[in-house]
C-alpha positions as CSV (number, residue, x, y, z in Angstrom):
1,M,36.4,10.7,-10.8
2,E,35.1,8.1,-8.0
3,N,32.8,10.8,-6.6
4,K,31.3,11.5,-10.0
5,S,30.6,7.9,-10.3
6,F,29.1,7.4,-7.2
7,L,26.9,10.3,-7.9
8,K,26.0,8.8,-11.0
9,K,24.9,5.6,-9.2
10,I,22.9,7.6,-6.8
11,T,21.0,9.7,-9.7
12,S,20.4,6.4,-11.8
13,S,18.8,4.4,-9.4
14,R,15.3,5.5,-7.8
15,E,15.9,2.9,-4.9
16,A,19.2,4.5,-4.0
17,S,18.0,8.0,-4.2
18,L,15.0,6.9,-1.7
19,V,17.6,5.4,0.6
20,I,19.5,8.7,0.8
21,V,16.2,10.5,1.4
22,L,15.4,8.3,4.2
23,I,19.2,8.5,5.8
24,V,18.6,12.3,5.6
25,M,15.2,12.3,7.1
26,L,16.5,10.0,10.1
27,I,19.3,12.1,10.7
28,I,17.3,15.6,11.1
29,I,14.6,13.9,12.6
30,S,16.9,12.4,15.5
31,I,18.3,15.9,15.8
32,F,15.0,17.0,17.1
33,S,14.0,13.8,18.8
34,P,17.1,11.3,20.1
35,S,14.9,8.8,21.0
36,F,12.8,8.4,17.6
37,L,15.2,5.7,16.4
38,S,15.0,3.2,19.5
39,P,13.8,-0.4,18.8
40,T,10.4,0.3,20.6
41,N,9.7,3.4,18.5
42,L,10.8,1.8,15.3
43,G,8.7,-1.3,16.2
44,Q,5.7,1.0,16.8
45,I,6.2,2.6,13.2
46,F,6.1,-0.7,11.6
47,R,3.0,-2.1,13.5
48,N,0.9,1.4,13.4
49,N,1.6,1.4,9.4
50,T,1.1,-2.2,8.7
51,L,-1.9,-1.6,6.7
52,T,-0.4,1.0,4.7
53,M,2.6,-1.1,3.8
54,L,0.6,-4.2,3.1
55,M,-1.8,-2.4,0.8
56,A,0.6,-0.5,-0.9
57,L,1.7,-3.7,-2.5
58,G,-1.6,-4.3,-4.1
59,M,-1.6,-0.7,-5.1
60,L,1.6,-1.4,-6.6
61,C,0.1,-4.0,-9.1
62,V,-3.0,-1.8,-10.0
63,M,-0.7,1.2,-10.8
64,L,1.6,-0.9,-13.1
65,T,-1.1,-1.4,-15.1
66,A,-1.7,2.4,-15.5
67,G,-4.7,1.9,-12.9
68,I,-5.9,3.0,-9.4
69,D,-8.3,2.0,-6.8
70,I,-9.5,4.6,-4.2
71,S,-12.1,2.1,-3.0
72,I,-9.5,0.2,-0.8
73,T,-10.3,1.5,2.6
74,S,-13.7,1.0,2.0
75,T,-13.0,-2.4,1.5
76,L,-11.2,-2.6,4.6
77,A,-13.8,-1.2,6.5
78,F,-16.4,-3.6,5.0
79,A,-14.1,-6.8,5.6
80,G,-13.1,-5.6,9.1
81,M,-16.7,-4.5,10.1
82,S,-17.9,-8.2,8.9
83,I,-15.4,-10.0,11.1
84,G,-15.7,-7.5,14.1
85,L,-19.4,-8.4,13.9
86,L,-18.9,-12.2,13.8
87,Q,-17.3,-12.0,17.1
88,K,-19.5,-9.7,18.6
89,Y,-22.3,-12.0,18.0
90,D,-20.3,-15.2,19.1
91,I,-20.5,-16.7,15.7
92,I,-16.9,-17.0,14.8
93,H,-13.7,-16.7,17.3
94,N,-11.1,-18.7,15.3
95,T,-8.3,-16.3,14.2
96,F,-7.4,-18.4,11.3
97,L,-10.9,-18.6,9.8
98,L,-11.5,-14.7,10.5
99,F,-8.2,-14.0,8.4
100,V,-9.8,-16.1,5.6
101,I,-13.3,-14.7,5.7
102,G,-11.9,-11.1,5.8
103,A,-9.5,-11.9,2.7
104,L,-12.5,-13.8,0.8
105,I,-14.7,-10.5,1.3
106,G,-11.9,-8.5,-0.2
107,L,-11.0,-11.0,-2.8
108,V,-14.6,-10.8,-3.8
109,C,-14.9,-6.8,-3.7
110,G,-11.6,-6.4,-5.8
111,F,-12.7,-8.8,-8.4
112,L,-15.9,-6.9,-8.9
113,N,-13.7,-3.9,-9.4
114,G,-11.4,-5.7,-12.0
115,F,-14.7,-7.1,-13.9
116,I,-16.1,-4.0,-14.5
117,I,-13.1,-2.0,-15.4
118,A,-11.8,-4.8,-17.8
119,K,-15.0,-5.9,-19.4
120,F,-16.7,-2.6,-19.8
121,K,-13.9,-0.7,-20.2
122,I,-14.7,2.0,-17.3
123,A,-11.8,4.1,-16.3
124,P,-10.6,3.0,-13.1
125,I,-11.0,6.1,-11.0
126,I,-14.3,6.3,-11.8
127,C,-15.2,2.4,-10.9
128,T,-13.6,2.1,-7.7
129,M,-15.1,5.6,-6.7
130,G,-18.3,3.9,-7.1
131,F,-17.6,1.3,-5.1
132,M,-15.7,3.3,-2.5
133,Y,-19.3,4.4,-1.7
134,V,-20.8,1.1,-2.2
135,W,-18.2,-0.9,0.2
136,R,-18.5,1.9,2.9
137,G,-22.0,2.0,2.5
138,M,-21.9,-1.7,3.4
139,A,-19.8,-1.4,6.4
140,Y,-22.5,1.1,7.7
141,V,-25.3,-1.0,6.8
142,I,-24.2,-4.3,8.4
143,S,-22.9,-2.4,11.6
144,N,-26.6,-1.1,12.0
145,N,-25.1,1.6,14.4
146,N,-23.3,-0.8,16.2
147,W,-19.4,-1.4,16.7
148,A,-17.3,-4.3,17.9
149,S,-15.5,-2.8,21.0
150,G,-12.0,-4.3,22.5
151,Q,-14.2,-6.8,24.9
152,D,-15.8,-8.1,21.7
153,V,-12.6,-8.8,19.8
154,S,-10.5,-9.5,23.0
155,G,-9.1,-12.8,22.0
156,F,-8.5,-12.0,18.6
157,S,-6.9,-8.7,19.3
158,D,-3.8,-10.9,20.7
159,F,-2.8,-11.1,17.4
160,G,-2.0,-7.7,16.8
161,K,-1.5,-6.3,19.9
162,D,1.6,-4.5,20.8
163,G,4.5,-6.7,21.5
164,S,2.9,-9.3,19.2
165,V,4.9,-10.8,16.1
166,G,1.8,-11.5,14.0
167,P,1.4,-8.3,12.0
168,Y,5.3,-8.2,11.4
169,I,5.2,-12.1,9.8
170,I,2.2,-10.9,7.6
171,L,4.4,-8.2,6.4
172,V,7.5,-9.8,5.6
173,V,6.1,-12.6,4.0
174,A,3.8,-10.4,1.8
175,Y,6.9,-8.5,0.8
176,V,9.2,-11.4,0.1
177,L,6.3,-13.3,-1.8
178,F,5.7,-10.2,-3.8
179,F,9.2,-9.6,-4.7
180,I,9.9,-13.2,-6.0
181,V,6.6,-13.0,-8.0
182,M,6.9,-9.5,-9.6
183,K,10.9,-10.1,-10.5
184,W,11.1,-13.7,-11.5
185,T,7.5,-14.9,-12.7
186,K,5.7,-15.1,-15.9
187,F,2.8,-13.4,-14.1
188,G,5.1,-10.5,-12.7
189,R,6.6,-9.7,-16.1
190,S,2.7,-10.0,-17.7
191,I,1.9,-7.1,-15.5
192,Y,4.7,-4.9,-16.4
193,A,4.0,-5.4,-20.2
194,V,0.4,-4.7,-19.8
195,G,1.1,-1.3,-18.2
196,S,3.9,-0.6,-20.7
197,N,1.8,-1.4,-23.8
198,P,-1.4,-3.3,-23.6
199,E,-1.9,-3.5,-27.3
200,A,1.9,-5.0,-27.8
201,A,1.0,-7.4,-24.5
202,S,-2.0,-8.7,-26.1
203,I,-0.3,-9.1,-29.4
204,S,2.3,-11.1,-27.7
205,G,-0.4,-13.5,-26.1
206,I,-1.0,-12.0,-22.9
207,N,-4.9,-11.9,-21.7
208,V,-5.2,-8.1,-20.7
209,E,-8.4,-8.5,-19.5
210,R,-7.6,-11.3,-17.2
211,M,-4.4,-9.7,-16.1
212,L,-6.5,-6.4,-15.1
213,M,-9.0,-8.5,-13.2
214,S,-6.2,-10.5,-11.6
215,V,-4.5,-7.1,-10.2
216,Y,-7.6,-5.6,-8.8
217,T,-8.4,-9.2,-7.4
218,I,-5.2,-9.1,-5.6
219,M,-5.6,-5.5,-4.4
220,G,-9.0,-6.3,-3.0
221,L,-7.8,-9.5,-1.0
222,L,-5.0,-7.3,0.5
223,A,-7.3,-4.8,1.5
224,G,-9.7,-7.4,3.3
225,L,-6.5,-8.9,5.0
226,A,-5.9,-5.3,6.2
227,G,-9.2,-4.9,7.4
228,V,-8.6,-8.0,9.7
229,L,-5.2,-6.8,10.7
230,S,-6.8,-3.4,11.7
231,V,-9.6,-4.9,13.8
232,S,-6.7,-7.1,15.7
233,I,-4.3,-4.2,16.0
234,Y,-6.9,-1.5,17.1
235,A,-8.8,-4.0,19.2
236,S,-12.2,-2.5,17.6
237,A,-14.3,-2.5,14.3
238,Q,-16.1,0.3,13.1
239,P,-17.6,1.3,9.9
240,N,-15.3,4.7,9.5
241,M,-12.0,2.8,10.4
242,Q,-9.1,4.1,7.8
243,Y,-11.2,6.5,6.5
244,G,-9.0,8.9,3.9
245,K,-6.2,6.7,4.1
246,E,-6.1,5.3,0.6
247,M,-4.3,8.6,0.0
248,D,-1.4,7.5,1.9
249,V,-1.3,4.2,0.1
250,I,-1.2,5.9,-3.2
251,A,1.3,8.5,-2.1
252,A,3.7,5.6,-0.8
253,C,3.7,4.2,-4.1
254,V,4.1,7.6,-6.0
255,I,6.8,8.2,-3.5
256,G,8.4,4.7,-4.3
257,G,8.7,5.4,-8.0
258,V,5.7,3.7,-9.4
259,S,4.6,5.6,-12.5
260,M,0.6,6.7,-12.7
261,S,1.1,5.9,-16.4
262,G,1.7,2.2,-16.0
263,G,4.9,-0.2,-16.6
264,R,7.1,1.2,-13.8
265,G,7.8,0.5,-10.1
266,S,9.4,-1.9,-8.0
267,V,8.6,-3.8,-4.5
268,V,11.8,-2.3,-3.2
269,G,10.7,1.2,-4.1
270,T,7.2,0.7,-2.8
271,F,8.5,-0.8,0.5
272,L,10.8,2.6,0.7
273,G,8.0,4.6,-0.1
274,A,5.8,3.3,2.5
275,L,8.4,3.5,5.1
276,I,9.2,7.2,4.3
277,I,5.5,8.1,4.7
278,S,5.5,6.1,8.0
279,I,8.2,7.9,9.2
280,I,6.8,11.3,8.3
281,A,3.5,10.2,10.1
282,K,5.3,9.4,13.2
283,A,8.1,12.1,13.4
284,L,6.0,15.0,12.6
285,P,4.3,15.3,16.2
286,L,7.5,13.9,17.9
287,V,9.4,17.2,16.6
288,G,6.7,19.8,17.7
289,I,5.0,20.4,14.6
290,D,1.5,21.6,15.3
291,A,-1.3,19.3,14.0
292,I,-2.5,21.8,11.5
293,A,0.7,22.6,9.8
294,Q,1.4,18.7,9.5
295,N,-0.4,18.0,6.4
296,L,1.4,21.1,4.9
297,I,4.7,19.5,5.9
298,K,3.7,16.2,4.8
299,G,2.5,17.5,1.3
300,V,5.8,19.5,1.0
301,I,8.1,16.4,1.7
302,I,6.0,14.0,-0.6
303,V,6.4,16.6,-3.5
304,F,9.9,16.9,-3.2
305,V,10.4,13.4,-3.2
306,V,8.2,12.6,-6.3
307,I,10.6,15.9,-8.2
308,L,13.7,13.6,-7.1
309,N,12.0,10.4,-8.4
310,V,11.1,12.3,-11.9
311,I,14.8,13.7,-12.3
312,T,16.3,10.4,-11.3
313,Q,13.9,8.9,-14.0
314,R,15.2,11.5,-16.6
315,T,18.7,10.6,-15.6
316,M,17.9,6.9,-16.3
317,D,16.2,7.6,-19.8
318,R,19.0,9.7,-20.7
319,Q,21.8,7.0,-19.9
320,N,19.6,4.4,-21.6
321,L,19.3,6.3,-24.6
322,L,23.2,7.0,-24.8
323,R,23.6,3.3,-24.4
324,R,21.3,2.5,-27.4
325,E,23.5,5.4,-29.7
326,M,26.5,3.7,-28.7
């Protein structure tokens, strides 16, 4: 009975099932690469994937409203290129001010996404696809075939250099803040309500348009912040930075149990999903997987975890139905 009870607990919690997957992955990887779990290597995993983990929080909010934003890495590039050029041409070198400017650029980009989606009822994937080209194009235009090198951002790169605690602090603060907001505030509950049933949410007094604009604005702000962090961590600013990485952010949320149809997902699940994506990216080269086969293996793992999430969700739905009938 105890074993059965334990199994029920595992299958009735998305987060618990993800923890099991994570533990199994780490055991298998450690067999092939014993040094994988060293503190230095684990620190590198978090540092190199700070951008994905940070933007996953914004994508969580967007997907909870049954939306999606594929323009995030273009926003990142536009914001990052902007603050890189500010340093290259000796206009601004203050670290705090650069973070504020990058976050504000992202905020404006996200707000425009949200405004058009909410006011004109444009499908999120269509709207954000358009802005994906707009913001990436803006990054190329303002760069004018230039880029900010390590020398140009030498002082600023100290914030994100290897061994610095800056990126970790931002990541921890962001996750703690979002956990509190999504779990215990009216704003967080309203996001879930809009995603679950927008008509019912509107009848209950929630301004659906305002909530949609808010989540895309938050997403943009975090993408802008990630752009600034990218310049600091990688000590350069280029218009093509993080190209295509929006798929990792979306995959992190899906793996973490965030529903594409809205109304379902959590901060803890999103963190676990982002961590799984980060570990896969770091582990595949270490265990000797050929570069050509890495995307194949990555895709198989993602599909397996998503299927596990679907099974877990169906188990939870059945248990909830049984409780109602009792």
